[in-house]
N, C-alpha and C positions, 0 to 999 in steps of 0.2 A: 460427335454428339455434344450439343451445347450444354451449358451448366444447368439450364432450366429443365431440359429433358432428363439429365442425370438425376436432378433432385426429384423430379416427378417419378422416375423409375424407382429410385431408392425408397421414396415415401410409399409407393404402391407395394413394393416388396415387404416393407416393414408392416404395413397394414394387413397384407395377406398372411404373413407369418403370425401376426397377432391374432387375427381371426381364426386361423388354423389352431392356434394354441387355446383360444377360448372354446372352440368346438371340441377339441380334444379334452379339455378340462370338463366341459359339460358332459361329454360322453363318459368320462371317467367317473364323475359324480353319480351319473345315472346308474352305471354298472355297480358302483359301491352301494348305492341305496337299494338296488335290487337284491344284492347279496345279503345286505343287512336285513331286509324285509323277510327274505326266505328263511334266514337263520332265526329270526324272531318267531315266525309262524311255526316253523318246524326246527327246533333247536337241535344241533348236532349232538351225537353221543358224547362228544368230548366234554360237554358241560353238564352231563347228568350228575346229580348229587351222589356222593358216596356215603357209606355208613361205617362206623366202628362196629365190628361184628365180634362180640365178646363170647368166647366159649368159657362159661363160668363154672367153677367148682366141679369139674369132671363130669358135667352133664353133657355128653357128646354122643351123637350117633350119625353114621353115614347117611341113613335115610333122612334124618332131620336136616343134615347139611344140604342135600339135594333139594328138599322142599324149600328151604330158606332161600337158596340161590334162584330157584325158579320164581319164587314170590317177588324177590327183588327185581328180576327182569320184567315181570308183569307190570309193576307199578312205575318203572322207569329209573330205578336205582342203577348206577353205572359201575360201582366199585364197592369193595368191602375190604376193610383192614382187620385181619384176624388178630385178636388179642387173647392169649391164654391166661385167664384171670383166676386167681384163687383168693376168694374173700374169706374173712374170718367168720367163725360161728356167730359172733356177736352182731355181725352185719345182716344176718337174717336169711340169707340165701342158703338153701339146703345143699347137700353134697351128693354127687353121683359116684359112679364106680369106674369110669374110663380115665385112668391115670395118665398124666402127661408122660409122653415118650413110650407108653405101652404100645403093643401091636395094634390095639383098637384105635389109639390116638393117631398112629401113623396111617392107618387105613382111612380114617375120617379126613385127615389132612390131604391125602392123595385124592380122595373123592372130591374134596372141595376144589382142589386145583383143576382136576379134570372136568368137573361140572361147570366151573367158572369159564374154562376155555371154551366148552361147547356153547355156553350161553352168552359169550362176549362180555363177561363181567370181569373187570380188572380187579386183581387181588393184591393186597399188601399184607405184610405181617410185621407185628411189633418185633423189634430186634432182639428182645429177650422175653421170657415169661413175665407177666405183669404188665402194667402200662407205664411204669417208670422204674428203671431207666435202661441200664445195660449191665446185666449181671446174671449170675447163675452159679450152680454148684461147681462148675468147672474153674471158677476164679479162685486162685490161691492168694493168701495174704500178700505175697510179694508182688502180685499183679493187680491188687485192689487199690482203691482210693486210700491214700495215706497222708499222714501229717507228721510234722516234727514234734517230738516230745523230748524231754531232757531230764537229767539228774544233775545235782550240784553237790560239790564238796568244798568246804573252806579249808585251806591248808596254809601253814606257815613256811616261810622260806628257809633255805639251808638244809632241807631234808631230801632224802632220796625217796621219791614217791613211787611206790610199787603197788598197783591195784589192777583188778580185772574190770574191764569196761564193757564187757558183753552183756546184753540184756538178758534178764531172767526168762522172759517170754520168748519162746521160739518163733512166734509169729511177728516179732518185732526185729527190725534190722538195725545194726550199728552203722552210724554215719561217720562221725569224727568226734574228737575231743578238743576243746578249746581251753586255753588258760588265759585268764585276764586278771590284771591287778585289781584286787577287791575294792570297790568303791566304799566310801565311808558308810557305816551303819548297815553293811550287807548282812551282818550277823546280829542285828539288833533284836532284842527280845523284850517285849512290853512287860513281861512278868517282873522284870527288875524294878519297875516303877510301882509294883504292888497295887494294881488297879482294883477299885471297889465299884461294883456295878449294881444299879437299881433300875427299876422300870415302873411306869405308871399303868401297866397292864399285866395280866397274868402271863408269865413267861417261866418255863421250867428250867432248872439247872442253869441259871444265868451265869454262874461262874465259868461254865464251859466256854464262854465266848472269848476268854483271854487265857485259857490254860495251855495253849500251844499244842493241843492234841486234836488232830484233824479227824480222829475216830469218834469224837464226841460232838454233840451239837446242843443247841438250846432253841426251843420252839415256843412261839406265841400260841396261845390257845386258839383253836379253830373259831373262826367268825370274828376275830378281832380285826378292826378296820384301821386303827391308828394306835401308835405306841411311841413313847419316848424312852430311849435307853440312855441312862446317865453313867458316865465313866469318870471316876475321880481318881487321880494319881497321887502318889505319896509326895511327889515334887513336880514342879513345872517341867514341861517337855515341849520343845519346838518340833512341830510335826510338818511334814511336807507331803505326806501321802496318807490316804485312808484305803485300806484293802479289806474288802468284805468277802468272806468265803461262805457262800450260801449253803444251807443244809440241802440235802438231796430231796427237796419237796418243791413242787412248782409254785412260784408266787411272783408277784410284781408289786411295786410300790413307788410312790413319789417320796423323796427323802431330802432331809436337811441335815447338814452338819453344823453344829453350833459350838462355840467356845466361850468360856467365861472370860470376859475382858472388861476391865474397869467396873467390876462389880455386877455385871449383868451378862446374860447369855446373848451373844450376837451370832447371827447366821453368817457363816463364812463360805458356804457352798450349797447349792441346790442341785439335785441330780435325780435320775430315774434308775430304778433297779428293775430289770426285766429278765427273770429266769422262769417265766410262766410256761414255756414250752421246752420240755427236756428232751424232745426227740432229736436224735442225731442228724435228722434231715435238716435241722436248723443249727447245727454246730456240733463238731466232733468232741467238744468238751461240754456236756450238757449243763453242768453246774459250775462253769468257769468262774474264777474269782473276779470281782469287780474292783477296779483300781481307779481311784479319784485323786488327781494331782491338786495340790494346794499351794498357794503362796504361803511362805513360812508363817506359822502362828504359834505363839508361845502361851501355854496355859497349863493348869493342872486339872481343869474340869472341862469335859466335853459332853456333848449330847447328840445322839442320832435320833432324829424324828422321822418316823415312818407314817405316811398318810396314804389314803386311798388304796389300802392293801387288797389285792386280789389273791385268793388262795390262802394257804397257811404259811406265814412268814417264819423264817428261822435261819440261823447261821451256825456254821462250825466254829469260825473264828472271826473276831473283829480286830484288825491290826491298825493302830495309830502309830505311824512310823516317821522318824526323822530322815529316812532314806528318800531319795528322789526316784520316783517310778514314772513310767510313761502311762498316761491316762488311757483307760480302756484298751490296753494292749491286746487283750484276748479278742475283743471284737474286731480290732484292726488287723489281726492275723487270720480272721474268719473262723476262729474257734467257737464264737457265738455269732449267729446271724439273725436277721429280722424274724420275729417270732410268729408273724401272721402272714396270710397269703398275698398281700398287696404292698410290697415295699415301694413306696413312691420315690420320686426323684431325690428328695433331700436325704434319704437314708444313706448310710455309709459315708457321711460327711461329718467331721467332728470339729469342734472349736479349736483354735490354735492354743497350744499349751504354753504357758509362760516358761521362760528359761531360768534355770538355777544359776546363781552367781558363783557357786563354789565348785571348782573343777574337780575336787576330790570326791564329789558325789556322782560323777559320771565316768563312763568308760571311754578311754581314748582308743579309737579303732586301730591306730597304728601300733598299739601295744598288745593287741590280741595275738596270741600265739596258737597256731594249729599244731596239735600234738599227735596227729595221726601217724606221723612217721616214727613216733616213739612207741607205737602199739604193735606188738608182734601178731603172728597169725592166730595165736591162741587167745588174743584179746587182752594180753597183759600189757599194761602201760608202765613204762619205767622211765622216770624223768627226774632230773636234778632240779629242785625248785629254787628259783632265784630268791634273793632277799625280799622280804615284805610279805604281805598277805595276798593270797591268790585264790581266785575262784576257779575250780576245775568244773567245766561244763561238758557233760557227755550228751551227745545228740543222737537220737534214734528216729527211725521211721516206723510208725505204728499204723495199723489199719484203722480207718474210721469205724469199721464194723457195720457200715450201712449196706443193706441188701436190697435187691430188686423187689418191687412191690406193686400191687398185691399179687403174689404168686403162690401156687400150691407148693407143698414141701419138696416135690420132685424137681421143681424148677427154680427154687430159691437158693441164692448164694450171694457172696460178696459182690459189690459193684466194682466194675473194672476201672482201672486208672484212667482218668479223663484227660491226662496230659501226656500220654504215650501211645502213639498210634500203633506201635508194634504189639503192645499188649492187647490193644483193641482188636487187632487182626485175629489173635487167638480166640477172643470172645466170639467174633463173627463166625469163625470156622466151627466153633463148638455148638452153634445153634442154627443160624440161617444157612451156614455152609452145609450142615448135615441135611437140611431140607432140600437144598439144591442138588446134593449128591444122591439122595435116596429116591427122590421123585423124578421120573424120566422127564426130559426137557419137553417132549411132545405133549405131555399131560399138564404142563404148567406154562403154557404160552402166554397166558394173561397175568402171570405173577410178575408184577412190575415195580412194587414199592417196598422199600425198607422203612419202617415207621419208628419214629422217636417222639413220644408224647411229651407233655410239659415236664420240665425238669423238677424233680422233687427229692433230690438225693444229697443236698448240702454240698459243702466244699471239701477240698483238700488243699494243702498249701505246699506240697513238695512232691517231687517225683525223681526217679533215678538220675535223669539228665538235667535237672533244673539248674544246678550250679553252673554247668557249662553254658546252658541256654541263657541264663541270667547275665553272665559275663559278656556273651555275644551281643545281647540286646542293649544292655545298659553300660557296658564298658567298665564295670567294676565288679569285684568279687563280693558276693553276699556274705561269705563266712564271717568276717570281722563284725558284721552287724547282727548276727544271729542272737547275741545276748538280749536284743530287743524283744525276742519272742518270749522271754521270761520276765519282761517288764523293766529291765535295766535300760537306762538312757545311754546311748552310745553316740559320742560326738556332741550332740545337743538334742533337745526334744524335737526341734524342727528337723534335723537330719534323720533322727530315728523314725519320725513320721513319714518322711520322704522314702526311706527304705521300705517301710511297710506299704506305702502307696505303690512303689515299683513292684513289690511282691504281688499285691492284689491285681494290679494291671496285667502282670505277666500271667497269673492264673487265669484271668478272664480271657486273655488272648489265646492261651494254649488250649483252654477248654473249647474255644471256637475252632481253632485250626487243627489241633490234634484229635479232638473228639468228634466234633461235627464234620470237619473236613476229612477226618480219617474214615468215618462211617460212609460219607459220600463216596470217597475214593473206592472203598471196599465194595460198596453196593454197585457203583457204576461198572466196576470191573466184572461183576457177576450179572450185569444186565438189569440192575435195579436202580431206581432213583430213590434218593433219600427224601422222605416227607417228615417235616420237623415242626413242632410248635416251639417258637423261639423265645421262650420265657420259662419261668418256674415259680410256682407259688410257695415252695418250701426250700429255702437255702440256695437260690439260684446264684452261681458264682461268677457268671460271665457278663458280657455286655450284650443286650438283646439284639442290637442291630448287626454287629459283627457275627454273633452266634447264628442268627437267621441267614445272614448273607452267605455263610459257608455251606448252606444246604442247597439241594436242587429245588425243593418246594418248601414254602413257608406257610405256617398256619397260626391263626389265633384261636380263640374260643370264647364262647359266652354261655352263661347260664340264663335260662328263660326268666328267672326271677332273681332279684338280688344284685350285688355289685360285681360278682366275678364275671369278667369280660369287659369291664369298663375301661381298662387300659390295654388289655391283651390284643385286641383287634387292630388298634392303631399301631401298636408295637409291630405286629406282623405286616400290616400294609406298608408301613414306613420302610421296613427291611426289604420287602419285595420291591418297592418303587426305587429305592436308591441303589439296589444291587441288580436291577434289570430283570426282575421276575414278574411276568405278566399276571400270573394267577396268585390270588391271595385267598387261601383256604381259611375255614373256621370250623372248629368242632362246635356244632350248632345245637342249641336247645337243650343243653345239659341241665339237669334239674335235681333238686334234692327234696325228697318227700312227695306227697301228693300222687302216689302211684296211680296210674290209669286215669288221672283227672284231666289231662291236657288233650287238646285237639287243635287242628291247624289255625282256627280263628284266634286261639289264645297264644299261638306261637308267632303270628305274623308281625306284630308290632316290634318285638325284639329282633326278629330276623331282618326286618326292613331297616331297623337302626344299624344292624351290623353292616349292611350294604353301604350306609353313609359313612362308616368307619373305614371303608376301602375293601371289604370282603367281596369277592366275586366268584367263589367256588365253595359250594356247601358240602359239608360232611355232617351227616345226621348222627346225633348221639341219643339213642343207641339202639342197635339191633342186637338183642340177646338171643343167641342160638337156641332154637326150640327143638329138643332132641326127640320129642314124641308127639303123638296126636291125641292123647287121652286127657291131658290136663289143660284147662283153660281158666284164666287167661295165660297160664303157662309160667315159664321161668322168668323171674325178674330180679331186680336189685333195688337198693334204697335210692339209687341215683338214676337219672336219665328220663327222657321221654320215650315211650315204648313204640319205637318204629320197628315193629315186627309183625309177622303174618298172623299172629294170634290176637292182635289188638283189633277191636271192633271196626275201626275206621281205616285200617291199613290199606285195603284195596281201593276204597273211595279216595284215599289219600293221594292217589295218582294225580288228582287235580292240583293238589298243593305242590307236588313234585314238578308238575308242568310249570307252575308259577315260578318255582325256584330255577328251573332250567332257563326260562326266558330271561329272568333277571341276570343269571350267571352269564348268559350269552352276551347280552348288551353291555354288561359291565366289564367284559373282557375285550371289548373293542377299543382300538386306539390307545391313547395314553391318558393317565389320570391328570386332572388339572388341579394342582395345589399351589397356592400363591407363595407360601412362606415355608422356609426350612428352619426349624428350630434345632440348633446344635445342642446336643445332650451333654457336652463336656467330655472330659477324658477320665473321670473317676470311674472306679469299678469296685464292686459289682453294680450293675445298672439294669433295671427291668423296664424303665419307662423314661420319658423325657419330661420336660417342664415347659409350659407356655407362660413365659414371664418376659414382657408384658403379654397379657391375654389377647387372643385374636378376636377382633370385633366380629359381630354377626355378619354372615354373608361371604366369608372367606374360608378356605380350607388350608391344610398344612400337612407336612410330613416332619418326622424327626430325622436328623442326619447326624452322622458320627465323624470322628476324625479320620478314620480309614478312608471313607468315601471322599471327604474333602481333599485329602492328600493325594488320592490315587485315581479318582474317577470323574472329578468335576472340573469343568472349564466355564468360560464366559462367552456368550454370544448375544449381541444386541442388548447388553446390560442385564442379561438374565443368566443365572447359574444354570448350566446345561449338563445333563448326564448323557452318556453315550446312547442310551436307549430312547432319547427324546423327551424325557421328563425334565421340566424346567421350573425354576423358582425365581420370583422377583425380589425376594428379600431373605437374607440370612440373619437370624436372631441369635445372639450369644446369650448363654445362661448367666445368672447372677453369681459368677465365680471370680475369684481373684487370680486363678491359676490357669496356665496354658503352657504347653511345651513349645520351645522355639521353632521347631520345624513346622508345626501347625500354624503358628502365628505368621511365620514367613509366607506360607502358602496362602493364607487368607489375605495378607497384604498384596500378594501378586494378583489374586482374583479381583480385589478392589481396584487395583491399578488398571486392570483390563476392563473395568466397568461394573463390577458387582456392587451391590448395596448391602451394607452391614449395619445392624442396630445392636448396640450394647456397649458396656463399659470396657475400658482397656484392662487387660490382665496386668498383674503386678509382678508375678514371679512364676517360676516353674513349680509344679507339684512334685517333681522327681528329684532324686539324688544324682541322676545322670548329669555329668558335666558341671556339678555343683562346685563353686558358686557362679562359674562363668555363664551358665544357662540363665540365671536370673538377670545378669547384666544384659544379655542378648534380648531377653524379654522386654526390659525397660527401654532399650534402644529402639527395638522394633515398634513397641507401643507408642513411644514418643513420635516416631515418624508417621505411623498410620493414623493416630488420633491428633496429629498436629498439622493437618492440612488446612487449606484455605477455608475460612469461615464463610459460608453462604448465608446462613441465618442461625439463630440460636439453636444449638443442638445438632447442626448439620454442617459437615465439612466435606470439602472436595479433596480427594486423593487420587491422582492419576485421572482415569476416566470414570471413576466410581465415587461412591459416597460412603461416609462413615457417620452414623447418627448415634447420639447419646443423650439421655435425659429427656426424651420426648415420648409421647404415647405412641402406641402402635397405629392408631388411626391417623395421627399427624404424620407418621412416617409413610403410610400408604397413600395419604392424600398428596404428600409432597412428590412422590414418584408417579402420581396420576393413575393409581390403580383403584378403580371402582370395585365395589362388591361384585362377586361372581354371580351370586343369586341372593337377593334380599327380599323377604316376604313382609307383608304388612302385619303378620301375626307372630313375628319373632320365631323362637325355637319350637313352636308348635309344628313347624314345617322344617324338616331336615333334608339335606340333599347331598348328592355326590355328582361329580361331573367328569365325563370322559370326552376326549376330542379325537376325531378322525379327520382325514383330509376332506371328507364329504359331509360330515355331520358333527354337530355338538349334541351330546347325549347327557341329559340331566335326569337323574332318578330323584323323585320327590316322594316323601312319605309324611302323612299326617300322623304325628306322634301324640296328638291329643286324644282324649277318650270321648270325643264328640265330633259332630260335623263342624266344618269350618269353611267360611268364605273368606277369600283373601285375594290380594293382588301380589304378583311377584315380578321383580325386575331382574332380567338376565343380562349379563355382559356379552351380548350377542347382537350384531346388527345385520340388517339386510338378509335375513334368512327366514324361510317359512317355518312356523312351529306346528308340530303335530303331537297328538296324544296317543301314546302306545300303551295299552293296558295289558300288563303281564298276567293278570288274573284270568283274562278271557282270551288273550291272543289277538285282540282287535286293535285297529289303528283308525284314526280319523284326524282331520285337520282341526286346528284351533283358530276359528275365523276372526275372533276379536282380539286384536293386539295393537300396540302402537310402538313406533320406533322414534327414538330421540337420543341424541348425544352418544351414539354408539351402543345403545342399550335397547332391549325389547321388554315392554311391560305387558303382562297377560293376567287376566282374571281367572280365578279357579273357584270351584266348589267341590270339596272332597268330604266324603262321609267318614265315619269313625275308622281310623287306621287304614284308610284307603291310600293307595300309592300308585305310581305310574311313571312313565318316562315322557319328558318333553324332548322331542327330537327335532332339532333345527336342521333343515336341509340347506346347506350352503349353495349359493348360486341359484336358489329358487326364491322368488319373491312375489307374493300376491298382495293385493290390496286388502286392507282391513275391511271386514264386513260388519257394518254397524247394526245390521238387522238381526243376525243370528246371535246365539249365546254359546259360549264355550262348554258350559255344563248346564244345559237347560233342565228345568224341573219337569218330570214326566206328568202327562195328563192321564188321570184315572179313567179307565174304560169300564172295568167291572171288578167286583169282589166275588171270588168263588164261594158259593154257599154250601152249607151242609145239605145232605149227609155225606160223609166220607166212609168208604169201605176200607178198613185197615187190616192187612194181613201181616202177622208177625212171623218173620222168618226164623224159625227155631233151629238155627244153625250158626255156629258149630255146636251149641248146646241148646237144650230145650228150656222151657220155663214160661214161655208166653202162651197165649191162647192158641189152640190148635186150629180153630176155624176163624175166618174173618170176623172182625168186630165192627159194628157200625158206630161211628162217632157223629153224634148230632151237633156237636160243636167242637172246635179245635181247642183242646186243653192239653196241658202237659201230662205225660204218662205218670209223673210223680203225684199228680192230683187225682188220678183215677181211683175209683172205689175198688176195682178189680185188682187184687194183690198181684196177680200174674203180670198185669200191665205195669203196675207201680214198680215192681222189682225187675222189670225187663231190661236187659242190655243186649244190644245188637241192632239189626235192621228191621224195619217195617215198611211196607209199601202202602201208601195212601192212594186211593183211586177215586176219581170224581169226573164230572163232566161240566162243561160250560158252553154257552152258545153266544155267537156273535152274529148280529144281523148283517153287518158289513165289515169287511176288512180293508182298511185304507192302507195301501202299500207305501204311501208317502210317510217316511219316518221309520222308526224302529220300535217294534212291539216286544215288551218284556213281560215275563212272568216273575213276579216278586214274591218270595216265600215268607218274608219277614225273617227276623233273627232265628237262627237254629243253633242249639248247643250241640254241635257235632257237624255233620255234613249231610248233603242230600244230592241225589242223582235224579234227573227229571226227564220224563218222556212225554211228548205231546203227539197224540195220534199214532202211537207206537214207535215214534222216532226219537232217538236219544238227542237231547238238545244241550246236554252238559250238566255241570255240577254247580252247586252253590256251597260256599264254605266261608265267605267273608263278605263284608259290606261291599256293594249295596244289596247283596242277597237276591240277585236276579239273573235270569238267563234270557238270551235273545231267542224269541220264538217266531220271529217274523216269517221265516221260510216254511214253517210247518203248520202254522195256524190257518184255519179256513173259516169261511162263512158257514154258519149253522153250528151243528154240534161238534165239540172237540173233547177228546178224551185226554185226561191228564193222570200221570202216575208219578208220584214223588216217593222215592225210596230214601227214608231218613235213617241215619245211624247215630246212636249216642255213644257214651263211653261205658266202661265196665262198672262204674261206680254204683249204680242202683242195684245191680245184681249182687255185688259184693255186700252192700248194706243188707239186702234181703237175706243173703246167706249167713250173715253175721248173727242173725236171729235163730238160726237152725243149729242142730247138733252137727258136728263135723261130718258124720256119716251120711247126712241128708243133703249136704251142700252140693250144688251143681258146679261151683267153681273150685279150682285148685291153683293156688299160687303161693309164693313165699312171703313177700313183703307187701303188706296192706296198710295204707295210711288213709283211713276213712275220714271224711270231713268231720269237723267238730259236731258233736251231738248227732252224728249219723244223719245229716240232713240230705234228703234225696236231691238229685240233680234234675233240674228242669230238662225235659226230654220230649222228643217227638216234634211234630209239626204243630206250632201254636198260632201261626198266622199273624194277621190276616194274609191270605193269599190273594194278590191283586194282579190284574192285567193292566199294564200301563203303556202309554205310547210316548216316546221321546222324539222330538224333532231336532236332530242335530243340524 
């Protein structure tokens, strides 16, 4: 065969193989599109929303359990997580008589398991009574969350010390005794300087502030917002520390410390005092002393200025001291934590403390002596004290005293140790284990989840094995550094801070691995998956990403109003994305106040927002178990949206649930597209990350942690790649000066392989591990990584990658050629999220403005046909008007208030732009339905409305009707009317538009159900059922319980139709607009 024939044959084979590949690819895309379409039209059961199912305050019945589960199935709810909740009397919910763990409770639990199995509803159960966290009466103090406490004794050398070191409290455990050479001024007493105190505000017993007696206190008068406390000493004193011991009354204030120098008062320190929240959930020492470190200042007159006081300020003692103490050592050991629900990224970071020049003021760790070997079994210490002054420090483990909450008395007890999986196993066996043992397996086939809600239990800082684990992780013994826990400086202020950094980091890691990882292991062994919210509003001690990564399923949450949820969902989606979990749950539509006032149209905006944060599996908050059929609206609580069978719109709410199912389904396809990974740093605790520099509009991001960078991430095609297919174009470092060497070394290797990093070089390690060699390694690694070839200002080449510093995020993205993924002409009025499959690019878009909006949007997609998939209706159509240029697609949109949908690009399918049609054409008005309307009020489940049909000669709100029965009505009413069409043009789509409805509506045309309206554009497709001539229309409208509750509020209790516990009526009892108010139009849209 000659060379020409060989070439021809080879070329033909290549062409044939290529064509075969193209045909195969086209067939694959077609199959995937078909599967995607079917899943969207009829979403699988796996994406059905779940509910929290709270059994509250002993109101429980097997019959109610059955009805609840049957109602859930009817509307499309796929799962329920049982929470045994015990609220306080002050929270407003009444109390029943079926006690936790009683025979009746066990009966109801078994019925729930069996009924759920029969109805195909998945069940989960909170891992302990209450929603937070893991505890009960079976937890003994030695198995609970504990912290290090201590006592101290100053002794002189040369004596034989004989003392008992055992704790007086039997719930407290002895750890060990240390002896340290006493630093200078360890026994300083300010009273020797005869302080004289005055104030410019009313303050009682002011002399108590320096009397050395912690049993007394001095309080400012209630309502005082500012005060200056003057302290004049008999002679000048050089002070290095200010220690404030708060009175046991909640307060906060901004403060100044001033000193008289050169004849005038000068401010030498500004600081904040925050003891506003005394709950042990935010610190195991509620009124911990506040220590402020100072550069040495000599004076005999000092002033403490309190400003912006919240609460009633007061102190037990104010100590001006020449001793050197570590600033905010209580906060740094987690004895006091962030006082409010949203600790942002900068929290738990402190300014660097200046070093003292006098070695006699600090403790040399090499001179710390462990005296435990001198303590006999009876706890008697016998030790010959060497020459000099010595501090004897006895260390103990005390329970934090935190209990699971909110739980009924039968289920309340101490919280289990979060850093010891062995103790956790005993907790599991004492509650969930008993459920598994007592209820036969065949009756609990759909019991699949172990639940851990958001963490609200504060921290601990020690456990039995911590010393051993600490040595294993960090390579040094923590014992010589324990005097830091009482404020002493050991080695140096820097080294003391590093020790506390190591302690906090270890606590964070152990809470993730021992607690979350332990729960997961225990659950998995029993056939249960762990479902976890990976953050905590009160005293969260871990790192949110590692904490979430240790679970099977991870969840965020959001409240329908307010700020709660603003950081939690991105925290959850980031953890899921970087740890390879496809589903991102969210506790959805939680709410405070406004009982019974919400309905799906009021929920949609916030729910859609959550989808753009990465949520793709909905858990509704809340279904409160309804034990009886006699009381309506039934049992409720001060929190939640009422997703239960006694709410007026619950059954019509199936249309809303269908919407959520369609969204969940599409948002679980493929992989998320997020361009930037923001590294959160290594500090702990940490509940969220930081975007610095901020991400420009049109891009999305995840947070990423050190664990994933070290163990899960590689580089491919200059992108950071995770094993599950998630990839990032840019890694952004936070504004920190610290990083541990192993992490910086890994980042260097990623850059060498082609990764792109933006951020400043670290300067040192935050840890005492390998100190000071670790700092030298950091400097060397940083010099290499940030010392590459300069390509342009702020951009250096290192290996195959880039290191950027001192440029904006947009400059960085432009340099690597990364265009916005989706950028609209109206900015953040339109939010989005993007998923990518082999066959499709899926963009969810939501109009977050409170009005209609017309805009154009540019997508980072080329040569693919765009379609509009509407999850509210389950319909699909093409978007005929678009343009392609420079690898991007531009499309015009018109979305009504809070409208949302999916732009689905079919890869491999390309059609020409149609300049004739519109993507979102305006409907042509055909007719307006005219009065009269016959309205039948469905007096079920309670009466109150007219018994016979009422004729409405015009469409007005029920709240405006003269008939009090209608004005006060809550429930469903059916509007009936007729209209005529002379001719029905089948070209185009004919809609019935009801106008805005405060509630929901179900529509029938000519006896055929055509769907529901519950959100803009408030219309249903009637094309297939409408006919020429006369058409019958029925619109069943449902409102909320508000109007009936207002009406009943005017009646004596015995005459009221409604029975519920928590009622938050609108201000001035303003009736809610209700019913069909129109206009009701028939329109035609030509797509």
